[in-house]
C-alpha positions in Angstrom: 47.8 13.0 -52.0 50.3 11.2 -49.5 49.7 13.9 -46.9 45.8 14.0 -47.5 45.8 10.2 -47.2 47.7 10.4 -43.7 45.2 13.2 -42.6 42.4 11.0 -43.3 43.9 8.1 -41.6 44.5 10.1 -38.7 41.0 11.7 -38.3 39.7 8.0 -38.6 41.9 7.0 -35.7 40.8 9.8 -33.6 37.0 9.6 -34.5 36.8 5.7 -34.0 37.2 5.5 -30.4 34.5 8.1 -29.8 32.3 6.1 -32.2 33.1 3.0 -30.0 32.3 4.8 -26.9 29.1 6.2 -28.1 28.0 2.7 -29.1 28.6 1.4 -25.5 26.7 4.5 -24.1 23.8 3.7 -26.6 23.7 0.1 -25.8 23.2 1.1 -22.2 20.7 3.8 -22.9 18.6 1.4 -25.1 18.9 -1.8 -22.9 18.8 -0.6 -19.2 18.5 3.2 -18.7 14.8 3.5 -19.8 12.5 4.9 -18.7 14.4 8.3 -18.0 13.4 11.8 -17.4 15.9 12.9 -20.2 15.6 12.2 -23.9 18.0 9.7 -25.3 20.0 12.5 -26.9 20.5 14.0 -23.5 21.3 10.9 -21.8 24.0 10.4 -24.6 25.4 13.8 -23.7 25.5 13.2 -19.9 27.1 9.9 -20.4 29.7 11.4 -22.8 30.3 13.9 -20.2 31.1 11.1 -17.6 33.6 9.4 -20.0 35.5 12.5 -20.8 35.6 13.6 -17.1 36.9 10.0 -16.1 39.7 9.9 -18.5 42.4 10.8 -16.1 41.3 7.8 -13.8 40.8 5.1 -16.3 42.1 1.6 -15.2 41.8 2.7 -11.4 39.8 0.4 -9.2 37.8 2.2 -6.5 36.0 0.8 -3.5 32.6 2.0 -2.5 30.2 0.6 0.3 26.5 0.8 1.2 24.1 -1.1 3.3 22.3 -4.1 1.6 19.0 -3.0 0.3 17.2 -3.6 -3.0 18.4 -0.1 -4.6 22.0 -0.7 -3.5 22.1 -4.3 -5.0 20.9 -2.6 -8.3 23.7 -0.2 -8.1 26.2 -3.0 -7.1 25.1 -5.3 -9.7 24.0 -3.4 -12.7 25.0 0.4 -12.5 28.7 -0.4 -11.2 29.2 -2.5 -14.5 27.8 0.1 -16.6 29.9 2.8 -15.1 32.9 0.7 -15.7 32.1 0.1 -19.3 31.4 3.6 -19.9 34.3 5.2 -17.9 36.9 2.7 -17.7 37.1 3.1 -14.0 36.5 -0.4 -12.2 34.1 -0.2 -9.2 33.8 -2.7 -6.4 30.6 -1.7 -4.6 30.4 -3.8 -1.5 27.0 -4.4 0.2 27.2 -5.0 4.0 24.8 -4.5 6.8 24.1 -1.0 8.2 25.8 -1.3 11.3 29.0 -2.5 9.7 28.9 0.5 7.3 28.8 2.7 10.4 31.5 0.7 12.1 33.9 1.0 9.2 33.1 4.8 8.6 34.1 5.2 12.2 37.3 3.3 11.9 38.3 5.4 9.0 37.5 8.7 10.6 39.6 7.6 13.7 42.6 5.9 12.1 42.8 8.3 9.0 43.5 5.2 6.9 41.5 4.9 3.7 39.1 2.1 3.9 36.7 2.9 1.1 36.9 5.7 -1.5 33.1 6.6 -1.3 30.6 5.8 1.3 26.5 5.6 0.8 25.7 6.1 4.7 22.7 7.5 6.4 22.1 11.1 6.6 21.6 10.3 10.2 25.3 11.1 10.6 25.0 14.7 9.4 25.6 16.0 13.0 28.8 13.9 13.1 30.1 15.0 9.7 29.3 18.5 10.5 31.2 18.4 13.9 34.1 16.3 13.4 35.5 18.0 10.1 36.6 14.6 8.6 33.8 14.6 5.8 34.3 16.6 2.3 31.8 19.6 2.3 30.3 18.7 -1.2 29.0 22.1 -2.0 32.6 23.5 -1.5 34.1 20.6 -3.4 31.7 20.9 -6.3 32.9 24.5 -7.0 36.4 23.9 -5.8 38.8 21.0 -6.0 36.2 18.7 -7.4 34.9 21.2 -10.1 36.4 19.4 -13.1 34.6 16.0 -11.8 31.3 17.7 -11.0 28.4 16.9 -13.4 26.9 20.1 -14.8 23.6 18.4 -15.0 23.6 17.2 -11.4 20.7 19.5 -10.5 21.1 19.4 -6.7 17.8 21.4 -6.4 16.0 18.1 -7.8 16.9 16.1 -4.8 14.3 16.2 -2.4 16.3 15.2 0.7 18.9 18.0 0.4 17.6 19.5 3.5 18.6 16.5 5.5 22.1 16.6 4.4 22.9 20.2 5.1 24.6 21.1 8.1 23.8 24.1 10.4 26.3 26.1 8.5 24.0 25.9 5.5 26.5 23.6 3.6 25.8 20.3 1.7 27.7 17.4 3.3 26.2 14.6 1.5 24.1 13.7 -1.7 20.8 11.6 -1.2 21.2 8.3 -3.0 17.9 6.6 -1.8 15.2 7.5 0.5 12.6 5.6 2.1 9.8 6.4 4.9 8.2 4.4 7.8 4.5 4.5 7.3 1.5 2.8 8.6 0.6 -0.2 6.5 -3.0 -2.0 6.7 -5.0 -4.5 4.7 -7.2 -2.4 2.6 -9.6 -5.2 1.7 -10.2 -6.1 5.2 -10.9 -2.6 6.2 -13.4 -2.1 3.4 -15.2 -5.3 4.4 -18.8 -4.3 5.2 -19.2 -6.9 8.0 -16.1 -5.8 9.9 -16.9 -2.1 9.5 -20.4 -2.7 11.1 -18.8 -4.7 13.9 -16.2 -2.1 14.7 -18.5 0.6 14.5 -21.2 -1.3 16.9 -18.2 -1.8 19.3 -16.2 1.4 19.3 -18.6 4.1 18.1 -16.6 5.4 15.2 -15.7 4.1 11.7 -13.0 1.4 10.9 -10.4 3.3 8.9 -6.8 4.8 8.9 -5.9 5.6 12.4 -5.2 9.2 13.1 -4.2 8.4 16.6 -2.6 5.7 18.7 -6.0 5.1 20.4 -7.6 4.0 17.2 -4.5 2.0 16.3 -4.8 0.0 19.6 -8.6 -0.5 19.2 -8.1 -1.8 15.7 -5.3 -4.0 17.0 -7.7 -5.5 19.7 -10.3 -5.8 17.1 -8.6 -8.0 14.6 -6.6 -9.9 17.0 -9.5 -10.7 19.6 -12.9 -10.0 17.7 -12.1 -11.1 14.2 -9.5 -13.9 15.3 -9.7 -15.9 12.0 -10.2 -15.0 8.4 -10.6 -18.0 6.0 -9.5 -20.4 8.5 -6.4 -18.6 9.2 -5.4 -16.9 12.6 -5.1 -13.2 12.1 -3.2 -10.5 14.3 -4.0 -6.7 14.5 -0.2 -5.8 14.9 3.3 -6.7 13.8 6.6 -5.5 15.2 10.0 -7.1 16.6 11.6 -7.3 20.1 14.9 -9.1 19.9 17.7 -7.3 21.8 19.7 -6.7 18.7 21.3 -3.6 16.8 18.2 -3.6 14.9 16.1 -2.7 17.9 17.9 0.5 18.1 16.6 1.7 14.7 13.2 1.0 15.8 13.4 3.7 18.1 15.8 6.0 17.0 13.9 6.2 13.7 11.6 8.5 15.3 9.2 6.4 17.3 9.5 8.8 20.2 8.4 11.5 17.9 5.4 9.6 16.8 4.4 9.3 20.3 4.9 13.2 20.8 8.3 13.5 22.5 10.3 16.6 21.9 9.2 19.9 20.7 7.7 21.1 17.4 9.9 21.7 14.4 10.8 20.4 11.0 13.0 18.6 10.1 13.7 18.0 13.9 12.1 19.6 17.1 13.8 22.6 18.8 14.8 23.0 21.3 14.3 19.4 22.0 14.5 16.8 19.3 13.1 13.4 18.8 16.0 11.7 20.6 15.1 13.9 23.7 18.3 15.8 23.1 18.2 19.6 24.0 20.0 22.2 22.1 21.1 25.8 22.6 22.3 27.1 19.3 24.4 24.3 17.7 25.3 22.7 21.0 23.5 19.8 22.5 23.2 20.5 26.4 21.6 17.3 27.7 19.0 14.4 27.0 17.9 13.6 30.6 14.8 15.7 31.9 17.2 16.9 34.7 19.3 18.6 32.2 16.2 19.9 30.2 16.0 17.0 27.6 13.0 14.6 27.2 14.9 10.9 26.6 13.2 9.9 29.9 10.2 12.1 30.0 6.6 11.0 30.2 6.1 11.1 26.6 9.1 8.6 25.9 8.1 6.3 28.7 4.6 6.3 27.1 6.2 5.4 23.9 8.1 2.4 25.0 5.1 1.3 27.2 2.8 1.1 24.1 5.4 -0.6 22.0 5.6 -3.4 24.6 2.0 -3.5 25.3 1.2 -3.9 21.5 4.0 -6.3 20.9 3.0 -8.8 23.8 -1.1 -8.6 23.1 -1.4 -8.1 19.4 1.4 -9.3 17.4 2.4 -13.1 16.7 4.1 -14.7 19.5 7.3 -15.3 17.8 7.6 -11.6 16.8 9.1 -10.9 20.4 12.1 -13.0 19.4 12.6 -11.5 16.0 15.1 -8.8 14.4 14.2 -6.3 11.9 15.1 -8.3 8.8 13.3 -11.4 10.3 10.0 -9.4 11.0 10.0 -7.6 7.7 8.6 -10.3 5.4 5.8 -11.2 7.8 2.9 -8.9 6.6 3.4 -10.3 2.9 2.3 -13.8 4.2 -1.2 -12.6 4.7 -2.1 -12.7 8.3 -1.5 -9.2 9.5 -4.1 -6.6 9.7 -1.9 -3.6 10.1 1.6 -2.3 11.1 2.2 1.0 12.7 5.8 1.1 11.9 6.6 -0.2 8.3 9.4 0.9 6.1 8.6 1.7 2.3 11.8 -0.1 1.3 9.8 -3.3 1.7 7.3 -2.1 -1.1 9.0 -3.7 -3.9 9.0 -7.1 -2.1 5.3 -6.3 -1.0 4.0 -6.2 -4.8 5.4 -9.4 -6.1 2.9 -11.3 -8.3 1.4 -14.4 -6.7 1.9 -13.5 -2.9 -0.9 -13.6 -0.4 -1.4 -9.9 -0.3 -1.5 -9.2 -4.1 -4.6 -9.5 -6.3 -4.6 -11.6 -9.3 -4.5 -8.4 -11.3 -1.5 -7.2 -9.8 -3.0 -4.5 -7.6 -2.1 -4.9 -3.6 -4.7 -5.9 -1.2 -3.1 -3.4 1.1 -2.4 0.2 1.5 0.1 2.6 3.1 -1.0 5.7 4.7 0.5 8.6 7.2 1.4 7.0 10.6 -1.0 7.7 13.6 0.3 9.9 16.2 0.5 9.4 20.1 -1.2 11.3 22.8 1.6 13.6 23.5 1.9 14.7 19.6 1.0 18.4 18.6 0.5 19.6 15.2 4.0 21.0 13.9 5.9 18.2 15.2 7.7 15.6 13.0 5.5 12.4 12.6 8.0 9.8 11.5 11.4 8.9 9.9 12.6 9.0 6.6 15.8 7.1 5.7 18.2 9.1 3.4 21.1 6.8 2.5 23.5 9.4 1.1 26.9 9.6 -0.9 29.6 10.8 1.4 33.4 11.5 0.9 36.1 11.6 3.5 39.1 13.9 3.6 41.3 10.9 4.4 40.6 9.4 0.9 43.6 10.4 -1.6 42.5 13.0 -3.9 42.4 11.1 -7.2 40.5 8.3 -5.7 38.1 10.6 -4.2 37.5 12.2 -7.5 36.8 8.8 -9.3 34.6 7.7 -6.4 32.6 11.1 -6.8 32.0 10.4 -10.4 30.5 7.0 -9.6 28.3 8.3 -7.0 27.0 11.1 -9.2 26.6 8.5 -11.9 24.2 6.3 -9.9 22.1 9.3 -9.1 22.2 11.1 -12.6 19.0 11.9 -14.4 20.1 9.3 -17.1 19.6 6.2 -14.6 17.6 7.6 -11.6 14.1 7.1 -12.9 15.1 3.5 -13.9 16.6 3.0 -10.3 13.5 4.2 -8.8 11.5 1.8 -10.5 13.8 -1.1 -9.4 14.1 -0.1 -5.7 11.1 2.3 -4.9 13.4 4.6 -3.1 13.0 8.1 -4.6 15.5 11.0 -4.3 14.6 13.3 -7.2 11.4 15.3 -7.5 11.6 15.0 -11.3 11.3 11.0 -10.9 8.4 11.2 -8.3 6.3 13.3 -10.9 7.2 11.3 -14.0 4.4 10.0 -16.0 5.6 6.3 -15.7 5.0 6.5 -11.9 1.4 8.0 -12.4 0.9 4.9 -14.5 2.3 2.5 -11.9 0.9 4.1 -8.7 -2.4 1.9 -8.5 0.2 -1.2 -8.2 2.1 0.5 -5.4 -0.3 0.9 -2.6 -0.3 4.5 -2.0 3.5 5.1 -2.3 3.4 7.6 -5.0 0.5 9.5 -3.5 2.5 9.8 -0.2 5.6 11.1 -2.0 3.7 13.6 -4.2 1.8 14.7 -1.0 2.7 17.7 1.3 2.5 15.4 4.2 6.0 13.8 3.4 7.8 16.8 4.9 6.9 15.5 8.5 9.0 12.3 7.8 12.7 13.3 8.5 15.9 11.6 9.3 18.0 11.9 12.7 19.2 15.6 12.5 22.3 17.8 13.4 21.4 17.7 17.1 22.8 14.1 17.3 26.6 14.9 17.6 28.1 11.5 17.4 25.7 9.0 15.8 27.9 5.8 16.1 28.4 6.3 19.9 25.0 7.4 20.8 22.9 5.2 18.6 24.3 1.9 20.1 23.1 3.0 23.4 19.4 2.6 22.5 19.2 -1.0 21.6 21.3 -2.1 24.5 18.9 -0.1 27.0 15.4 -0.5 25.4 16.4 -4.1 24.8 16.3 -4.4 28.6 12.7 -3.2 28.6 12.0 -5.5 25.8 13.2 -8.5 27.5 11.4 -7.5 30.7 14.9 -6.9 32.8 13.8 -3.2 33.4 10.4 -1.2 33.3 10.1 1.3 30.6 10.8 4.2 33.0 14.0 2.3 34.3 15.1 1.7 30.8 14.6 5.2 29.5 16.4 6.8 32.6 19.4 4.4 32.0 19.4 5.4 28.2 19.2 9.2 29.2 22.0 8.8 31.8 24.2 7.0 29.1 23.6 9.6 26.4 24.6 12.4 28.9 27.6 10.3 29.6 28.6 10.4 26.1 28.0 14.1 25.5 30.0 14.7 28.8 33.0 12.8 27.5 32.6 14.8 24.1 32.5 18.1 26.0 35.6 17.4 28.0 37.6 16.3 25.1 36.8 19.5 23.1 37.2 17.7 19.9 33.9 19.0 18.3 34.6 22.8 19.0 32.2 25.4 19.2 29.2 23.3 18.2 30.1 20.4 20.5 28.2 19.5 23.8 28.0 21.7 26.7 25.9 20.1 29.3 23.2 22.0 31.4 23.7 21.7 35.1 21.1 19.2 36.7 17.7 20.6 38.0 14.6 19.1 39.1 11.8 17.7 36.7 9.4 20.4 37.8 12.0 23.1 37.1 12.1 22.1 33.4 8.4 21.4 33.0 7.7 24.8 34.4 10.4 26.4 32.0 8.6 24.8 29.0 5.3 26.2 30.1 6.7 29.5 30.6 8.8 29.5 27.4 5.6 28.1 25.4 7.5 25.1 24.2 6.6 21.5 24.9 9.6 19.4 26.1 9.7 18.0 28.6 5.9 17.6 29.0 4.2 16.6 32.2 2.3 13.3 32.2 -1.0 13.4 30.8 -4.0 12.6 33.0 -5.5 10.5 30.2 -3.1 8.9 27.8 -5.8 7.3 25.7 -8.2 9.8 24.3 -11.1 8.7 21.9 -10.0 6.9 18.9 -9.9 8.9 15.6 -9.9 7.5 12.0 -10.0 8.6 8.3 -11.4 7.2 5.2 -8.4 6.1 3.2 -10.0 7.1 -0.2 -10.8 10.5 1.1 -7.4 11.1 2.6 -5.9 10.4 -0.9 -8.1 12.7 -2.7 -7.3 15.6 -0.3 -3.8 15.6 -1.5 -3.0 17.9 -4.3 -2.2 16.3 -7.8 0.0 18.9 -9.4 3.7 19.0 -9.1 5.3 21.8 -7.0 7.2 24.7 -8.8 10.8 24.7 -7.9 13.9 26.7 -8.9 16.0 24.9 -11.5 19.7 24.6 -10.8 21.6 27.2 -12.5 
């Protein structure tokens, strides 16, 4: 009897912690992790796996960093707390500016000292990660050293951005954590106004609608700024942008503005042989960005892109926009006096649908819509049409193995199916196909202004991040705001600014080539030739870039009816291979 009692007592002692853990899991499942694409039973199983896998690291405190956006605020404030309670691993999830994330990442890569255990940094650095050999290759890690801490229910094939985080070697270097695109934004209520539609048609000879090309965007900007002028006694503007010489001005252009104009070549996710930064590739080697080396950074399409940006900013945006940064300009359309914005990040959607603001109806539906961006006169079918940010989980080899494993558990947790649908509802930055097609978003779609329709559409594949062609993102990206800022301030003409940018990029590529640090996929610059040589070569090879200057850079404007556009997109989810 004594032995039996002891056995019962022992079994109770063993079972009690499991019941306590499950109570914690259930509390989070019921109170926070709804809705989910998983059943509550499957959520429980996934959380039990995380708790068990984390046992060797209980009590450890790990440091994670990401830029400051709504999605990451939710991770830092709520998901980090949940992860700690479920696993016993303490998480300090820092939120800093995007430029600071890149700078600190560069510091760890250069020094080899562990600054953070896990990083959420843009997939724009994929070319950097692939070439420097300091990033853990996740596809190898998940089946090798990190197999014991890799969630068997992770389902990598469910991530819509995994092509963005895959190197030229076909291996996965980063795991998408959030995604948002830059799209066209407009006041649907104003564009539907019969009086405005009639006036526009009378003046321009075509319908007021979603602009397909930049000519129509410009006509609409002129129309609202100088013909309509005021609505309900308030001065209105046909365009919004920002122009202060600041690091955020660089994103304004590296985030695919040149591709929208028609710079570079055809190709998804990035143009080949010339991409949207104007960098020419031969195999996996960058060979130049100036026209004289076969690139297109300072070609006619690029100069056209900068010229239009400056022209519209001065003519059609509020005067204060020229002195604004990205973060200062972002909230302006929500104030109610902007008719359209050609370059608008869907990361602002959550703030643009808040009840009671000037651009939301009393019933909670938006007065605005988002749609595919119009393209410039150099653009050809088959080119990328815009940028998609893909902040992605990244591990560095310089992080101690045990800390790396603990960080990997956290980075998977915040993207697990248990939590990702709720996270998508909070931040509206989708990474999983299963979340995009969930019925909860079908129900919420009418209040999100076209976001769900865009992410469910075949069009979304034309919005892609910076690709493998950019061999050192931290070094090259900073050149953009410094040089284009000179054009924005009036210190240089667009041609002079882009000539300086192309020369500066080639200088960095040349230094990387001489150092040999990037090996067989490092830069190897072409010798300089005349612009005519490269124009003729593109024509002979039946490629596009660099393209000659067009005789007419403003063809007739073309628009499409928004409601017809939405109806043309399929409403059934695509078939995909389930993860094995």
